PLY file of the C-alpha trace (Angstrom):
ply
format ascii 1.0
element vertex 220
property float x
property float y
property float z
element edge 219
property int vertex1
property int vertex2
end_header
22.70 17.62 -38.40
21.29 20.92 -37.19
18.16 21.93 -35.30
17.01 25.20 -36.85
13.99 27.48 -36.84
12.92 30.57 -38.77
12.41 31.49 -42.39
14.90 30.47 -45.10
17.82 32.88 -45.05
17.10 33.91 -41.48
17.36 30.56 -39.74
18.37 30.37 -36.12
20.59 27.38 -35.33
19.59 25.99 -31.95
21.91 23.02 -32.00
24.49 21.32 -34.21
25.22 17.64 -33.60
28.74 16.14 -33.67
30.05 15.28 -37.16
28.72 12.01 -38.61
32.26 10.64 -38.91
32.61 10.70 -35.11
29.16 9.33 -34.29
30.03 5.61 -34.11
32.98 6.23 -31.77
31.07 8.68 -29.58
28.08 6.33 -29.35
30.31 3.45 -28.22
31.86 5.71 -25.58
28.39 6.67 -24.37
27.13 3.07 -24.19
30.26 1.93 -22.36
29.76 4.70 -19.80
26.02 4.01 -19.55
26.46 0.34 -18.71
29.51 0.60 -16.48
29.41 1.28 -12.75
31.30 4.47 -12.04
31.72 6.95 -9.24
29.00 9.40 -10.32
26.06 9.66 -7.91
23.11 7.84 -9.55
20.91 10.95 -9.97
23.79 12.91 -11.47
24.42 10.03 -13.88
20.76 10.15 -14.94
21.08 13.84 -15.77
24.35 13.33 -17.60
22.99 10.36 -19.56
20.00 12.32 -20.78
22.16 15.27 -21.85
24.84 13.11 -23.46
22.43 11.15 -25.65
20.40 14.14 -26.79
23.68 15.91 -27.64
24.90 12.94 -29.72
21.57 13.18 -31.61
22.16 9.98 -33.62
18.71 9.81 -35.26
16.70 12.03 -37.57
13.79 11.98 -35.16
12.95 10.76 -31.67
16.21 11.74 -29.97
14.44 13.66 -27.21
12.10 10.75 -26.46
15.00 8.30 -26.30
17.03 10.70 -24.14
14.11 10.89 -21.69
13.93 7.08 -21.73
17.67 6.89 -20.99
17.18 9.27 -18.07
14.26 7.19 -16.79
16.34 4.01 -17.12
19.12 5.50 -15.00
16.60 6.80 -12.46
15.12 3.30 -12.19
18.59 1.94 -11.54
19.11 4.66 -8.92
15.81 3.79 -7.21
16.73 0.12 -7.04
13.04 -0.76 -7.38
10.94 -2.16 -10.23
8.11 0.24 -9.29
8.14 4.00 -9.73
5.23 6.33 -9.11
6.63 9.44 -10.75
7.54 10.27 -14.34
10.35 12.67 -15.12
9.53 12.32 -18.83
5.99 13.58 -18.23
7.31 16.47 -16.12
9.75 17.50 -18.87
6.89 17.41 -21.36
4.93 19.78 -19.12
7.94 22.11 -18.92
9.25 21.64 -22.45
9.89 25.34 -23.17
12.17 25.62 -20.15
13.69 22.27 -21.14
14.60 23.43 -24.65
15.95 26.71 -23.29
18.31 25.09 -20.78
19.30 22.46 -23.33
20.26 25.09 -25.90
22.24 27.14 -23.37
24.12 24.06 -22.20
24.90 22.72 -25.66
26.18 26.11 -26.82
28.22 26.61 -23.67
31.72 25.60 -22.61
31.05 22.05 -21.38
29.91 23.31 -17.97
26.82 21.24 -17.21
26.17 22.62 -13.71
23.11 24.66 -14.74
21.68 21.71 -16.66
22.12 19.35 -13.70
20.54 21.87 -11.32
17.53 22.18 -13.65
17.33 18.40 -14.09
17.32 17.75 -10.33
14.80 20.54 -9.66
12.52 19.07 -12.34
12.91 15.62 -10.79
11.90 17.10 -7.44
8.77 18.62 -8.99
7.93 15.30 -10.67
8.13 13.49 -7.32
6.04 16.21 -5.63
3.37 16.03 -8.34
3.25 12.25 -8.03
2.89 12.56 -4.26
0.00 15.03 -4.63
-1.72 12.71 -7.12
-1.22 9.72 -4.83
-2.57 11.66 -1.84
-5.70 12.55 -3.83
-6.22 8.92 -4.85
-5.86 7.76 -1.23
-8.30 10.39 0.02
-10.86 9.36 -2.61
-10.39 5.67 -1.77
-10.78 6.22 1.98
-13.79 8.46 1.40
-15.69 5.85 -0.59
-14.69 3.11 1.83
-16.28 5.22 4.57
-19.51 5.71 2.61
-19.64 2.38 0.76
-22.85 1.21 2.47
-24.73 4.54 2.28
-27.40 4.59 -0.45
-26.53 7.84 -2.23
-28.41 8.52 -5.46
-26.66 8.91 -8.81
-26.60 12.72 -8.61
-25.08 12.65 -5.14
-22.36 10.20 -6.19
-21.53 12.41 -9.16
-21.47 15.49 -6.93
-19.15 13.90 -4.38
-16.78 12.69 -7.09
-16.64 16.17 -8.59
-15.60 17.54 -5.22
-13.08 14.76 -4.67
-11.53 15.44 -8.08
-11.21 19.15 -7.27
-14.13 21.44 -7.98
-13.15 24.83 -9.38
-14.71 27.55 -7.24
-17.42 27.36 -4.60
-20.16 24.77 -4.99
-23.71 26.00 -4.33
-27.00 24.17 -4.72
-28.04 26.42 -7.61
-24.73 25.82 -9.40
-25.11 22.09 -8.90
-28.71 22.18 -10.19
-27.36 23.60 -13.47
-24.56 21.01 -13.68
-26.79 18.05 -12.80
-29.70 19.37 -14.92
-32.19 19.06 -12.08
-34.49 21.51 -10.33
-33.11 23.79 -7.56
-35.36 22.05 -5.05
-34.03 18.62 -6.02
-30.43 19.87 -5.76
-31.14 21.37 -2.34
-32.67 18.08 -1.11
-29.54 16.25 -2.31
-27.33 18.67 -0.39
-29.42 18.50 2.77
-29.33 14.70 2.70
-25.53 14.74 2.33
-25.28 17.23 5.20
-27.44 14.99 7.38
-25.24 11.98 6.69
-22.09 14.02 7.32
-20.54 13.65 3.88
-20.76 17.42 3.28
-20.41 20.47 5.48
-20.94 24.19 5.05
-17.90 26.15 3.87
-16.60 28.52 6.51
-15.85 31.31 4.04
-18.69 33.79 3.86
-20.49 34.84 0.73
-23.83 35.78 -0.73
-24.79 32.13 -1.31
-24.39 29.10 0.91
-21.61 26.87 -0.37
-20.55 23.38 0.57
-17.44 21.25 0.81
-16.53 17.67 1.65
-16.40 16.69 5.30
-13.21 14.63 5.47
-12.97 14.48 9.26
-14.39 10.97 9.39
-11.96 9.30 6.95
0 1
1 2
2 3
3 4
4 5
5 6
6 7
7 8
8 9
9 10
10 11
11 12
12 13
13 14
14 15
15 16
16 17
17 18
18 19
19 20
20 21
21 22
22 23
23 24
24 25
25 26
26 27
27 28
28 29
29 30
30 31
31 32
32 33
33 34
34 35
35 36
36 37
37 38
38 39
39 40
40 41
41 42
42 43
43 44
44 45
45 46
46 47
47 48
48 49
49 50
50 51
51 52
52 53
53 54
54 55
55 56
56 57
57 58
58 59
59 60
60 61
61 62
62 63
63 64
64 65
65 66
66 67
67 68
68 69
69 70
70 71
71 72
72 73
73 74
74 75
75 76
76 77
77 78
78 79
79 80
80 81
81 82
82 83
83 84
84 85
85 86
86 87
87 88
88 89
89 90
90 91
91 92
92 93
93 94
94 95
95 96
96 97
97 98
98 99
99 100
100 101
101 102
102 103
103 104
104 105
105 106
106 107
107 108
108 109
109 110
110 111
111 112
112 113
113 114
114 115
115 116
116 117
117 118
118 119
119 120
120 121
121 122
122 123
123 124
124 125
125 126
126 127
127 128
128 129
129 130
130 131
131 132
132 133
133 134
134 135
135 136
136 137
137 138
138 139
139 140
140 141
141 142
142 143
143 144
144 145
145 146
146 147
147 148
148 149
149 150
150 151
151 152
152 153
153 154
154 155
155 156
156 157
157 158
158 159
159 160
160 161
161 162
162 163
163 164
164 165
165 166
166 167
167 168
168 169
169 170
170 171
171 172
172 173
173 174
174 175
175 176
176 177
177 178
178 179
179 180
180 181
181 182
182 183
183 184
184 185
185 186
186 187
187 188
188 189
189 190
190 191
191 192
192 193
193 194
194 195
195 196
196 197
197 198
198 199
199 200
200 201
201 202
202 203
203 204
204 205
205 206
206 207
207 208
208 209
209 210
210 211
211 212
212 213
213 214
214 215
215 216
216 217
217 218
218 219
């Protein structure tokens, strides 16, 4: 089995799997290794397991997905916890071009998997960081609405605050919000002034031609 790209006659072979006659033996070796406690550090074993399965390439389709699942299985074993808040599979999907590049270099190399393991561990680090950022944002939003749960904001104000909590792109002005909320500039300005009075919003410190606003998170 080969992974190829390009027009007929000018194909580029990215990867060639082991011969079919060896597949049963190699798969048994892999499964024995996978389910046996050995001396490899758990994170290293996760990287090796992913690479080993995707190199065996036993199926016509879905090998990458199963390899990511194998890696996630070994990471779960390494964590020693039934709960995980990060996804290496999702991170690899976000970085799939770099993933395919490092995979091809490793599989065409001389059995030195150092570069692959370094990339795998760096990607794992980014997956954990991304999960931490997402969790931080969820906690901020939860604490914010706990703080303002009894304040009677109108529907536009709730929508505005949620847009800011979810990460508004650029500076938020009353005129910009009037266009987004489809209300008059005066109505938008009254909404902002009310939120300023309550303390849910504050003026942005950065100067500019128009007054802009941001969340006041000091009270949460």
